Backbone bond lengths (Angstrom), bond angles and torsions (degrees), N, CA, C in turn:
res aa  C-N    CA-C-N  psi(-1)  N-CA   C-N-CA  omega(-1)  CA-C   N-CA-C  phi
1 M - - - 1.458 - - 1.521 108.85 -
2 S 1.318 115.50 135.32 1.461 119.98 -178.30 1.514 111.31 -82.82
3 P 1.324 116.94 148.05 1.458 119.09 178.58 1.512 111.42 -67.34
4 R 1.315 115.95 149.03 1.449 119.89 178.71 1.526 109.69 -73.71
5 P 1.326 116.21 139.53 1.455 118.51 179.11 1.532 112.11 -70.32
6 D 1.280 114.70 147.34 1.464 120.69 177.04 1.529 107.80 -73.30
7 P 1.311 118.63 117.58 1.474 121.46 -176.61 1.531 113.31 -59.19
8 A 1.344 115.50 -37.87 1.483 118.68 -179.64 1.527 111.09 -68.14
9 A 1.335 115.94 -41.93 1.476 118.52 179.72 1.521 109.90 -67.79
10 L 1.326 116.38 -38.15 1.455 120.11 178.66 1.530 110.58 -65.08
11 A 1.297 117.37 -39.08 1.470 121.39 177.98 1.519 110.91 -65.49
12 R 1.326 117.48 -40.66 1.482 120.94 177.62 1.526 109.77 -64.83
13 L 1.318 115.67 -42.59 1.472 119.36 177.92 1.521 111.73 -62.22
14 A 1.335 116.59 -40.15 1.454 121.62 177.89 1.522 110.97 -63.87
15 Q 1.351 117.37 -37.41 1.480 121.02 176.52 1.511 110.39 -65.67
16 L 1.327 117.60 -42.29 1.469 120.31 178.43 1.537 110.72 -63.57
17 A 1.305 115.25 -41.44 1.470 119.52 -179.60 1.545 110.35 -65.27
18 A 1.326 116.15 -37.31 1.461 120.80 178.22 1.555 110.36 -66.29
19 M 1.321 115.17 -39.59 1.478 119.00 177.74 1.539 110.02 -65.38
20 K 1.306 116.92 -42.44 1.443 121.72 179.48 1.544 109.02 -64.78
21 R 1.312 117.90 -41.38 1.439 122.25 177.91 1.540 110.75 -60.10
22 D 1.313 116.39 -46.98 1.458 121.17 179.68 1.509 112.10 -62.00
23 A 1.342 116.27 -40.32 1.484 119.69 179.42 1.535 110.42 -67.60
24 E 1.312 117.94 -43.67 1.453 121.52 179.84 1.539 111.46 -66.10
25 L 1.315 116.72 -40.99 1.488 119.57 177.44 1.500 111.63 -66.58
26 A 1.342 117.49 -36.25 1.464 121.00 178.90 1.539 108.77 -67.24
27 R 1.310 116.33 -42.81 1.471 119.34 178.67 1.539 110.48 -62.73
28 L 1.322 116.45 -42.56 1.449 119.73 179.39 1.530 110.87 -65.43
29 A 1.308 117.39 -38.98 1.462 121.64 178.86 1.522 110.77 -65.12
30 G 1.307 117.14 -38.20 1.475 120.15 177.09 1.507 112.75 -64.39
31 V 1.339 116.10 -42.45 1.444 120.61 179.26 1.538 109.75 -67.41
32 A 1.343 115.62 -40.28 1.460 120.00 179.57 1.527 111.61 -65.38
33 Q 1.309 115.22 -35.04 1.492 119.37 176.97 1.518 110.57 -66.74
34 S 1.333 117.64 -43.04 1.467 121.09 177.41 1.526 109.88 -61.99
35 R 1.315 115.25 -42.03 1.456 120.73 -179.76 1.548 110.43 -61.60
36 A 1.322 116.59 -45.87 1.463 121.34 179.54 1.549 110.22 -63.93
37 R 1.313 117.20 -40.25 1.454 121.70 -179.52 1.557 109.56 -63.71
38 L 1.305 116.50 -43.86 1.479 120.03 179.39 1.542 110.39 -66.83
39 Q 1.288 116.22 -41.07 1.468 119.84 179.22 1.536 111.18 -62.06
40 S 1.322 116.03 -41.72 1.478 118.20 178.01 1.510 111.12 -67.97
41 A 1.330 117.86 -33.43 1.484 119.55 175.74 1.506 111.82 -66.00
42 V 1.334 117.11 -39.22 1.477 120.90 176.66 1.530 109.31 -65.10
43 D 1.321 116.68 -42.11 1.468 119.62 179.17 1.536 112.11 -64.36
44 A 1.335 115.56 -41.38 1.461 119.87 178.63 1.513 111.39 -64.12
45 L 1.333 115.64 -38.10 1.474 119.89 178.24 1.510 111.25 -66.01
46 K 1.302 116.55 -36.36 1.489 120.77 178.02 1.530 109.60 -63.79
47 R 1.318 116.77 -38.36 1.478 120.59 -177.80 1.535 111.23 -69.93
48 T 1.329 118.07 -24.54 1.457 119.31 -177.71 1.528 112.66 -82.63
49 E 1.302 117.48 -10.75 1.470 120.31 -178.98 1.523 108.30 -72.75
50 A 1.324 115.84 122.16 1.448 120.65 176.57 1.536 108.87 -114.66
51 P 1.300 116.92 131.77 1.468 118.52 -178.06 1.540 110.34 -72.15
52 L 1.316 113.53 151.33 1.439 118.61 175.82 1.560 108.93 -74.86
53 D 1.352 113.18 130.71 1.471 116.89 178.87 1.508 110.42 -87.09
54 A 1.304 116.41 149.02 1.466 119.68 176.83 1.538 110.36 -70.58
55 D 1.308 116.09 -20.96 1.472 120.75 -179.78 1.511 112.57 -78.14
56 D 1.318 118.94 -14.40 1.465 121.04 -179.85 1.529 109.24 -73.19
57 T 1.318 115.44 113.07 1.457 119.55 -179.91 1.518 112.95 -114.14
58 D 1.287 116.35 -7.74 1.483 119.08 -179.42 1.532 107.05 -75.40
59 P 1.338 118.15 118.18 1.464 121.00 -178.16 1.540 113.76 -60.61
60 A 1.310 117.42 -34.65 1.448 120.90 -179.83 1.526 110.46 -66.11
61 L 1.356 116.99 -41.03 1.453 121.92 178.78 1.530 111.02 -66.96
62 V 1.305 115.78 -42.77 1.466 120.66 178.17 1.536 109.45 -62.56
63 Q 1.311 117.12 -44.17 1.467 121.17 179.47 1.533 111.09 -62.92
64 A 1.329 115.79 -43.74 1.460 119.40 179.69 1.542 110.73 -64.04
65 R 1.319 116.85 -40.33 1.466 119.70 179.08 1.549 110.74 -66.01
66 L 1.322 117.44 -38.87 1.458 120.24 178.33 1.526 110.69 -65.74
67 V 1.317 116.97 -41.07 1.471 120.42 178.32 1.541 109.18 -63.30
68 H 1.327 114.95 -43.56 1.481 119.21 178.91 1.546 110.09 -63.02
69 R 1.316 117.24 -41.68 1.444 120.10 179.78 1.552 110.97 -62.21
70 R 1.325 117.68 -42.93 1.444 120.86 178.66 1.549 110.16 -63.21
71 W 1.337 115.46 -40.68 1.458 118.89 178.66 1.532 110.60 -64.00
72 T 1.331 118.55 -45.03 1.453 120.77 -178.98 1.524 110.71 -65.66
73 E 1.324 118.02 -35.40 1.465 120.63 177.59 1.524 111.23 -65.53
74 S 1.329 116.25 -40.42 1.471 118.64 178.28 1.520 110.91 -68.30
75 Q 1.335 116.39 -39.58 1.465 119.29 176.99 1.510 111.00 -65.41
76 H 1.324 116.56 -38.33 1.454 121.78 179.16 1.548 110.25 -62.61
77 R 1.334 116.66 -43.29 1.470 120.20 178.04 1.518 109.66 -62.93
78 R 1.318 117.78 -46.59 1.487 122.06 -178.11 1.538 110.08 -60.89
79 L 1.308 115.77 -46.25 1.482 118.95 -179.11 1.521 111.41 -66.41
80 N 1.317 117.36 -39.14 1.466 120.00 176.77 1.509 112.46 -62.62
81 Q 1.328 116.89 -38.90 1.468 119.87 177.76 1.504 110.44 -64.49
82 Q 1.327 116.66 -45.07 1.475 119.76 178.35 1.517 111.23 -63.90
83 L 1.345 115.78 -40.29 1.470 119.90 178.74 1.545 110.94 -63.39
84 A 1.306 116.73 -38.52 1.469 119.43 178.64 1.538 110.05 -64.74
85 L 1.311 116.86 -42.00 1.495 119.35 178.92 1.537 111.54 -64.90
86 V 1.314 115.63 -43.89 1.458 119.77 -178.51 1.560 110.29 -68.26
87 T 1.308 116.15 -38.55 1.487 119.55 177.04 1.525 110.22 -64.11
88 A 1.303 118.10 -41.54 1.465 121.00 176.85 1.526 109.91 -60.03
89 D 1.318 116.07 -44.05 1.504 120.20 178.78 1.508 109.38 -63.30
90 W 1.297 118.30 -42.89 1.483 123.25 178.39 1.521 110.62 -60.01
91 L 1.342 116.19 -43.32 1.468 119.83 178.43 1.496 112.98 -65.83
92 R 1.353 117.46 -31.16 1.470 121.60 177.10 1.543 110.13 -75.10
93 Q 1.314 117.13 -31.91 1.476 119.50 -176.23 1.535 112.56 -79.33
94 R 1.299 117.56 -28.32 1.466 120.02 -177.14 1.507 115.11 -55.90
95 P 1.335 120.06 -49.82 1.474 120.30 179.45 1.540 112.58 -59.88
96 A 1.347 116.36 -40.55 1.478 119.59 -179.88 1.531 110.02 -63.41
97 A 1.308 116.37 -42.01 1.464 120.74 -179.68 1.530 110.77 -65.61
98 A 1.341 115.14 -42.84 1.470 119.87 178.76 1.514 110.98 -63.49
99 R 1.332 117.61 -42.13 1.448 121.78 179.63 1.536 110.10 -64.09
100 A 1.331 116.75 -45.66 1.487 119.32 178.72 1.519 110.80 -63.33
101 F 1.309 116.33 -38.92 1.476 120.26 178.09 1.509 110.24 -62.25
102 G 1.326 117.62 -47.75 1.446 121.91 179.68 1.520 113.54 -62.37
103 R 1.299 116.29 -43.22 1.470 120.22 179.69 1.529 109.68 -63.14
104 A 1.304 117.13 -44.12 1.468 119.48 179.34 1.517 111.41 -63.16
105 A 1.328 117.71 -39.22 1.456 120.45 178.66 1.507 111.36 -66.46
106 V 1.329 117.65 -43.79 1.473 120.59 179.05 1.520 111.84 -62.93
107 L 1.335 116.33 -45.29 1.462 119.26 -179.54 1.517 112.18 -66.89
108 S 1.293 117.41 -33.57 1.457 121.24 176.59 1.535 109.01 -66.47
109 E 1.303 117.33 -43.74 1.474 120.83 177.42 1.497 111.47 -63.65
110 L 1.344 117.30 -43.49 1.468 119.27 178.12 1.524 112.34 -62.92
111 T 1.323 116.97 -39.83 1.458 121.10 178.26 1.544 109.89 -61.87
112 T 1.314 116.02 -42.53 1.479 120.77 179.52 1.522 109.68 -63.68
113 R 1.333 116.46 -43.74 1.487 118.81 -178.52 1.507 112.01 -66.68
114 V 1.340 116.89 -41.53 1.465 120.15 178.84 1.540 110.20 -63.36
115 E 1.317 116.40 -41.88 1.465 118.53 177.70 1.505 112.66 -63.91
116 R 1.341 117.73 -40.27 1.476 120.86 177.88 1.512 110.19 -65.14
117 L 1.344 116.98 -45.17 1.440 121.00 179.10 1.507 111.79 -62.13
118 R 1.292 116.65 -41.04 1.476 121.06 178.94 1.520 110.17 -65.14
119 A 1.338 117.10 -41.70 1.460 120.26 179.78 1.554 110.47 -67.77
120 A 1.335 115.92 -34.41 1.460 118.60 -179.31 1.503 113.81 -73.15
121 T 1.360 116.53 -30.61 1.460 120.70 -177.46 1.532 112.31 -96.95
122 K 1.313 117.11 -0.32 1.462 121.01 -178.75 1.528 107.12 -71.62
123 P 1.341 115.97 129.14 1.468 118.53 179.79 1.541 110.61 -67.38
124 P 1.314 116.85 143.23 1.457 119.02 179.47 1.555 110.64 -66.62
125 P 1.297 116.35 147.19 1.484 120.34 -178.51 1.498 114.03 -71.71
């Protein structure tokens, strides 16, 4: 027969697991927010791209559009690189957050069960 867990120690462990869960979820939320911000910047940059019209004959306008296109392409590359790094970080953070969430849930359930068992087996006064 296994020894009964100490309810106070189990409650402290559940509190620590909840703190760890909150920290991991906050970290994941921060990375997800950065990822969403970068994705919206990439989308906004795509919307600003205007195709060159065949009717544009002004050399200054054509030159300006080509310069703008080169700039948007370089910005697009830079944002995509940042997005790839942040997405990789987000993918690394997800399992840690899920594990912390699961541990906190299990310890909370165990604490509740031990408290119920203790209350049920407590001799009446």
